[in-house]
N, C-alpha and C positions, 0 to 999 in steps of 0.2 A: 253489838260487836261492831266496832268502827274499822274499816280495812281502806285506807288512802281515801278518805272522805266519803266514801259509800258506805251506807248502813246496810249489811247483811242481816236478814232476819231468817232464822230457822223455824220450819214449822215442824209439828210434833208429828203429824199424820203424812209425811211424805213416804211414798213406796205404793205397793201394790196391794189391792186386797185379795183375800182368798178367792172371791167369784170372779174377779177379772184374770186371775192366774189359771183357774179351772177353765174358763172361756177359752183362753188362748191354747191350751192344751188340747182341748176338745177340736179347735179348729185345726191345729197340726195333726191331730189323728185322722180327721176326714180327709184332708189334703194327701196323708201319706197313704190312707186305702187306696184313694183314686189313682194314685201314681203308681202304687205296686202293681194293679190290675192292668194298667196301661203297659207298664214294663213288660209283663209276662206275655200280653199279646205281640209286643214288639219283639221279644226274644224268640216267640214261636215263629213268626214270620221270619227273622233272620235265620233261624236253624233252616226253614225251608228253602231260602234264597242259596243259603250256604251249600245243601244237598244238591240242588239243581246246578249250581254253578260248578260242583265238583266234577258231576257227570258230564257236562257240556266241556268243561276243560279236558277230560279225559279222551273225549271224542276228537276234540280239535288236536289234542297232543298226538294221539295214535294215527290220525288222518297225515299229519305231517310226518311222521315217523314212516308211515307206509310210502310216502313220495320219496322221502330222502332214502330210504334203505331198498326201494324197488321190491318191496315183500308186503304181500296183502296182510291185512289185519282183521279181525271181527271181534265184536262185542256181544257176548250171549246174555240176554237178561232172564234172571230167574225170579219172577215176581213172588212165589212161595216162600221163598228163603231170604227176599228182599237183597240179591247180591247180584253182580255181574261180573262176567269172566272175561278177561281180555287175552286174545291168543292171535299168533302170527303163523304164517305158513311159509319158512323159508324153502323147504323141500317140497315134499309131497304130503306131508302130515301136520297138523295144528299142534302148536306148542303153546302151553300156557305161559303167558307173560305176567298176569296179575289176577288175582281175585279179589274184589273189591265189595264191600258192603253199601247200601244205600244210606246216607246219612252217617253219622258217628253215633259212638257209644252213649246210650242214654238219649238220644235224640229221636222221638218217635216220629220218623219220616219213613214212607214206605211207598211201594209200586203200587198204583192203583189200577185194577185191572190187568189185561193183558196188552203189552206194547204191540203197536201194529206195524212192526217190522216183520218181515216174511221169516218163515220158517217155524219150526217147532223143535226146540224152544224158540222164541222170537231173538233174531240175530241181525244185527246191524253190520254190513260188509264195509269195510274201509279199502278202497282200491288203490293201486300204485299211481293212478292219475290225479288223485286228489278229491274222487267223487266218492259218494257214498250211496248205499242203498236208502229210499225214502221210507219214512215211517214216523213214529212219535211214541212218546213214553209220557204218562201221567204220574206224578208224584202227589202224595196226600199227606197231610199232617194229622197226628191223632186228635189234635183240637179241631172241633167243628168252625171255629172262628177263623180260621185260617184258610184261604182259598188254595186251590190245588193248582199246582204248576204243570204246564205241558212244555216237554224239550222236543222240537221237531227237526228233522234233517230232511233237507231235500236231495234230489239226485246230484246236484252240482256241488254238494258238500256244506252247503250253508247250515249252520245250526243255529235255532233261535230258540230263546227261552221266555216263557211269559205265565203271569198268573191268569187262570180261566175260572 
């Protein structure tokens, strides 16, 4: 066939062989398997960070409310039930503001051991001057590949979160 003075030749064996196609499919399968394992680890670490950020955000939020409302707040941790209760004391009795669970539904994050805040059950006090009681809380994930996280509060009200 002649096309604008160039001769184009068609080959009968153009295309992929079955072996070439199977090799490409095998390579794609191996890469997908590695990627899915890494994605699961990434998702587990992200769930852990999210649970720690939620608790530290609640500490910061209610510390600010204690200052703005001139009312002391406290957060009581229940390691057995993986919950924490936020209470305030506007008069002479504690009133429950919220009860929250550690992590979200279907996220296997829990409180590891007993928090080091004072009291029984462990209680973080948020005072009207923006200070807090000192202590720490350790979170763990059900997957052993994910490091634990420590949430620490200082007496000056600083909250830090880091992997341990």
